C-alpha positions in Angstrom: 104.2 97.0 84.3 107.7 96.3 85.6 110.1 99.3 85.8 112.9 96.7 86.0 112.1 95.7 82.4 112.9 99.3 81.3 116.5 99.1 82.6 119.1 97.5 80.4 122.0 95.4 81.7 124.4 98.0 80.3 122.7 100.7 82.4 122.1 99.3 85.9 119.8 101.3 88.2 122.1 103.1 90.7 119.2 103.3 93.2 118.2 99.7 93.1 120.0 98.9 96.4 118.4 101.8 98.2 115.0 100.6 97.1 115.7 97.2 98.4 116.8 98.7 101.7 113.6 100.6 101.9 111.6 97.4 101.2 113.5 95.7 104.0 112.7 98.6 106.4 109.0 98.4 105.5 108.9 94.7 105.9 110.6 94.7 109.4 107.7 96.2 111.4 105.3 93.6 110.0 102.6 96.1 108.9 103.4 95.8 105.2 103.2 92.2 104.3 101.6 91.9 100.8 104.4 90.8 98.5 103.0 92.5 95.4 102.9 95.9 97.2 106.5 95.4 98.5 107.6 94.5 95.0 106.0 97.6 93.6 107.9 99.7 96.1 111.1 97.9 95.0 110.4 98.5 91.3 109.1 102.1 91.1 112.0 104.7 91.1 110.8 107.2 93.7 113.8 109.4 92.9 112.2 110.2 89.6 109.1 111.6 91.3 110.8 114.2 93.5 112.4 117.5 92.7 116.1 117.4 91.8 117.1 118.9 95.1 115.3 116.1 97.0 116.9 113.1 95.1 119.3 112.3 97.9 116.4 111.9 100.3 114.2 110.0 97.9 114.5 106.6 99.6 114.2 107.9 103.2 110.9 106.7 104.8 109.4 110.2 105.0 107.3 112.6 103.0 109.0 115.2 100.8 107.9 118.5 99.4 107.1 118.6 95.7 106.2 122.3 95.6 102.8 124.0 95.3 102.2 123.3 99.0 102.0 119.5 98.2 104.1 116.5 99.2 105.0 113.0 98.0 103.7 110.7 100.8 105.9 108.7 103.1 106.6 105.3 101.5 105.1 103.5 104.5 101.9 105.4 104.1 101.8 104.8 100.3 102.3 101.0 100.9 99.9 100.9 103.8 97.1 102.6 101.9 97.7 100.5 98.8 97.7 97.3 100.7 94.5 98.3 102.5 92.6 98.4 99.2 93.2 94.6 98.7 93.6 95.1 95.0 93.5 92.5 92.2 95.2 92.7 88.8 91.9 93.1 87.0 90.8 96.1 89.2 90.2 99.7 88.1 91.3 102.3 90.6 90.5 106.0 91.0 93.1 108.2 92.7 92.2 111.7 94.0 95.3 113.9 94.0 98.0 112.8 91.6 100.7 115.0 93.0 104.1 113.8 91.7 102.6 110.6 90.2 104.4 108.2 92.6 101.2 106.7 94.1 99.8 106.3 90.6 102.9 104.4 89.5 102.7 102.1 92.5 99.0 101.4 91.7 99.8 100.8 88.0 102.0 97.8 89.0 99.1 96.1 90.7 95.9 96.8 88.7 94.8 97.0 85.1 93.8 100.7 85.0 94.5 103.8 87.1 92.6 107.0 86.7 94.1 109.9 88.7 92.7 113.4 89.1 94.9 116.4 89.9 93.6 120.0 90.5 96.9 121.9 90.4 97.7 122.5 86.7 101.5 122.5 87.1 101.4 119.1 89.0 99.0 117.7 86.4 101.4 118.6 83.6 104.6 117.3 85.2 103.0 114.1 86.5 101.3 113.3 83.2 104.6 113.7 81.3 106.6 111.8 83.9 104.3 108.8 84.0 104.1 108.7 80.2 107.8 109.1 79.6 108.6 106.3 82.1 106.2 103.8 80.6 103.2 103.7 82.9 100.8 103.3 80.0 97.9 102.1 82.2 97.6 105.4 84.1 95.4 108.2 82.8 95.8 111.6 84.5 92.9 114.1 84.4 93.0 117.7 85.5 90.0 118.6 87.6 88.4 118.7 91.0 88.7 115.3 92.7 85.7 115.9 95.0 83.5 115.3 91.9 85.1 111.9 91.2 85.1 110.6 87.6 81.5 109.5 86.9 82.2 108.7 83.2 84.5 105.9 84.2 82.7 104.6 87.4 82.3 102.3 89.1 85.8 101.7 90.6 87.1 98.7 92.5 89.2 101.0 94.6 89.3 104.7 95.4 92.2 106.4 97.1 92.4 110.0 98.3 95.9 111.4 98.9 94.7 114.7 100.3 92.5 115.2 103.4 88.9 116.4 103.2 87.1 117.2 106.4 84.2 115.1 105.2 84.1 112.5 102.5 82.3 113.5 99.3 79.3 111.2 99.1 79.6 111.1 95.3 82.8 109.1 95.7 81.0 106.3 97.6 78.4 106.3 94.8 81.2 105.7 92.3 82.6 102.7 94.3 81.8 99.3 92.9 80.0 96.7 95.0 82.8 94.8 96.8 85.1 97.8 96.4 87.1 99.8 99.0 87.8 103.5 99.4 90.6 104.8 101.6 90.8 108.4 102.8 92.5 110.6 105.4 89.7 112.4 107.2 90.0 115.5 109.3 91.9 118.8 109.8 95.5 119.0 111.1 95.8 115.3 112.1 93.5 112.9 110.3 92.2 109.4 110.7 92.9 107.1 107.9 89.5 105.5 107.2 88.7 102.6 105.0 85.2 102.3 103.6 83.9 98.9 102.2 80.9 98.5 100.0 79.2 95.1 100.2 77.9 93.4 97.1 74.4 94.4 98.3 75.6 98.1 98.4 75.8 98.6 102.1 78.7 100.7 103.4 80.8 100.1 106.5 83.9 101.9 107.7 86.7 101.7 110.2 89.6 103.8 111.4 93.1 102.5 110.6 95.6 104.9 112.0 96.4 108.6 112.5 98.1 110.4 109.6 99.0 113.9 108.4 98.1 114.9 104.8 97.8 118.2 103.0 94.1 119.4 103.0 92.0 118.7 100.0 91.3 121.7 97.8 88.8 122.5 95.1 85.0 122.7 95.7 85.3 120.8 98.9 88.1 122.9 100.2 86.2 126.1 99.3 
């Protein structure tokens, strides 16, 4: 979907220039280069996915608190993780950790279907309503433990974890389609962002991408 199509000429988006500036910033260092990802960053209104008191900081390239000891990720990290999945429009993606719904909205611009699992009831409720009210019809938010994945809708062409487990739940690799990619921050205080790739023969290979800091994964795995 295109958020721009939701804005009428009579009601121009007052944050459009700030999103363009953010895209220019992301483009400058050369690490974010897939145009579809940059266009999604330009279109999705990040200020609608942060608390009211954070709106002034919404287009700064840094994470922000969304309450419940959770954050909305830095735009660079959102773009980098999304780009690393090498998504196609026909793909189906599983997101573990809906949070504010911002990453879900970015993914929704790039693929046919997004399933997102959130364990915190309050965040599940607000993200579900927010995504629905702003027209992201190809996103389905589920309340539950992301460590279990979503076997009823598997396999997925891409899986993205936006909270950090110490070890990757094996069940998530089992729910990855042949030819698919999974990206996850692994570790404790400082994590390695790791990409897993499943060959069409079902073999798994992985590589470290960069160091990141995410909130820890909760639920069964966290316990």
